[in-house]
C-alpha positions as CSV (number, residue, x, y, z in Angstrom):
1,X,4.3,2.7,-16.1
2,X,1.4,4.9,-16.0
3,X,-1.3,4.5,-18.4
4,X,-2.3,7.4,-20.5
5,X,-5.7,7.2,-20.7
6,X,-8.1,4.8,-18.6
7,X,-11.8,3.4,-18.6
8,X,-14.3,3.9,-16.2
9,X,-17.4,2.0,-15.8
10,X,-20.1,1.5,-12.9
11,X,-21.9,-1.9,-13.2
12,X,-25.6,-0.9,-12.5
13,X,-26.9,-4.1,-10.9
14,X,-24.2,-3.8,-8.1
15,X,-24.2,0.0,-7.6
16,X,-26.6,0.8,-4.2
17,X,-26.5,4.8,-5.1
18,X,-24.5,4.9,-1.9
19,X,-22.6,8.4,-3.2
20,X,-19.5,7.8,-2.3
21,X,-18.0,7.4,-5.5
22,X,-19.3,10.8,-6.2
23,X,-18.2,12.4,-2.8
24,X,-14.6,11.1,-3.6
25,X,-14.4,11.9,-7.4
26,X,-17.6,14.4,-7.5
27,X,-15.7,15.5,-11.2
28,X,-16.1,12.1,-12.5
29,X,-19.2,10.1,-11.2
30,X,-23.0,11.4,-10.4
31,X,-26.3,10.0,-9.0
32,X,-28.7,9.5,-11.5
33,X,-31.7,7.3,-9.8
34,X,-29.7,6.1,-6.7
35,X,-26.8,4.5,-9.6
36,X,-24.1,5.8,-10.0
37,X,-22.6,7.2,-13.8
38,X,-19.0,7.9,-14.9
39,X,-19.2,11.2,-15.9
40,X,-16.5,10.6,-18.8
41,X,-15.6,6.9,-19.8
42,X,-12.3,7.4,-21.0
43,X,-10.5,9.7,-18.3
44,X,-6.5,11.1,-17.8
45,X,-5.5,9.1,-14.7
46,X,-6.2,10.2,-11.6
47,X,-6.1,9.3,-7.8
48,X,-9.7,10.5,-7.0
49,X,-11.0,7.8,-9.1
50,X,-9.1,5.0,-7.8
51,X,-10.9,6.1,-4.5
52,X,-13.9,5.9,-5.6
53,X,-13.4,2.5,-7.0
54,X,-11.8,1.0,-4.0
55,X,-14.1,2.7,-1.6
56,X,-17.2,1.3,-3.4
57,X,-18.5,-0.8,-0.6
58,X,-20.0,-3.3,-4.2
59,X,-17.0,-3.2,-5.6
60,X,-19.6,-1.5,-8.8
61,X,-17.0,0.8,-10.0
62,X,-13.9,-0.7,-12.5
63,X,-11.3,1.3,-13.8
64,X,-9.2,-0.2,-16.8
65,X,-6.3,0.7,-18.8
66,X,-8.0,2.2,-22.2
67,X,-4.9,0.3,-24.1
68,X,-5.1,-2.8,-22.7
69,X,-7.9,-3.6,-20.5
70,X,-5.5,-4.2,-17.6
71,X,-7.8,-3.9,-14.1
72,X,-6.4,-0.6,-12.1
73,X,-9.1,-0.9,-9.3
74,X,-10.3,-2.0,-7.4
75,X,-7.4,-4.4,-6.6
76,X,-8.2,-8.0,-7.3
């Protein structure tokens, strides 16, 4: 079952500002003071956001189902 909305968060304590997320999903992440910030907390499902979360070297990005909180990415 595909979620209708995802909640995207970045843990600023883990983020090292590599910019991989902003490169993978430029419409969803921006670097501010060398820390990634999601442009919107709630989004429609999009593969580029999954790619960004899976590519983060610090696993600072979490993508969850907005309805039930289930972790979608990164895969546990």
